[in-house]
C-alpha positions as CSV (number, residue, x, y, z in Angstrom):
1,X,0.0,0.0,0.0
2,X,1.8,3.2,-1.2
3,X,0.0,5.5,1.3
4,X,1.2,3.3,4.2
5,X,4.7,3.3,2.8
6,X,4.7,7.1,2.7
7,X,3.5,7.2,6.3
8,X,6.3,4.9,7.5
9,X,9.0,6.6,5.4
10,X,7.9,9.9,6.9
11,X,8.1,8.5,10.4
12,X,11.6,7.1,9.8
13,X,12.7,10.2,7.8
14,X,11.8,12.5,10.7
15,X,14.1,10.4,12.9
16,X,17.0,10.9,10.6
17,X,17.1,7.7,8.6
18,X,18.8,8.7,5.3
19,X,17.4,5.8,3.3
20,X,13.8,6.7,4.4
21,X,14.5,10.3,3.5
22,X,15.6,9.3,0.1
23,X,12.6,7.0,-0.5
24,X,10.3,9.7,0.7
25,X,11.7,12.2,-1.7
26,X,11.1,9.7,-4.6
27,X,7.5,9.3,-3.5
28,X,7.1,13.1,-3.6
29,X,8.7,13.3,-7.0
30,X,6.5,10.7,-8.6
31,X,3.4,11.2,-6.5
32,X,3.5,7.6,-5.3
33,X,1.2,7.3,-2.3
34,X,1.0,11.1,-2.0
35,X,0.6,14.2,-4.1
36,X,3.5,15.3,-6.2
37,X,5.4,17.9,-4.3
38,X,8.9,18.9,-5.6
39,X,9.5,21.3,-2.7
40,X,9.1,18.4,-0.2
41,X,11.1,16.1,-2.5
42,X,13.9,18.6,-2.5
43,X,13.8,18.9,1.3
44,X,14.0,15.2,1.9
45,X,16.5,14.5,-0.8
46,X,18.9,17.2,0.6
47,X,18.4,15.7,4.1
48,X,19.3,12.2,2.8
49,X,22.5,13.5,1.1
50,X,23.5,15.4,4.3
51,X,23.0,12.2,6.2
52,X,25.4,10.3,4.0
53,X,23.1,8.8,1.4
54,X,25.3,9.4,-1.7
55,X,22.7,8.2,-4.2
56,X,20.6,11.2,-3.2
57,X,22.9,13.5,-5.1
58,X,22.0,11.8,-8.4
59,X,18.3,12.1,-7.6
60,X,18.9,15.8,-6.8
61,X,20.6,16.5,-10.1
62,X,18.5,14.4,-12.3
63,X,15.3,16.0,-11.1
64,X,16.8,19.5,-10.8
65,X,15.5,19.7,-7.2
66,X,17.7,22.7,-6.4
67,X,15.0,24.7,-8.2
68,X,12.6,23.9,-5.4
69,X,14.7,24.7,-2.3
């Protein structure tokens, strides 16, 4: 259930889990289980990168998330 996934990703993301932050940003980019929201995607993607999730940099660049900071 994508909505439940977003709920749990958000819970984990708020506690600082970089993988959950990254996954939550993907949900916001594609609108999976939630509405599309590039601003929230940018926020969580940046957090994931700051917490050491290197793959978040690719997502940041590919989706031009700096435009939504």
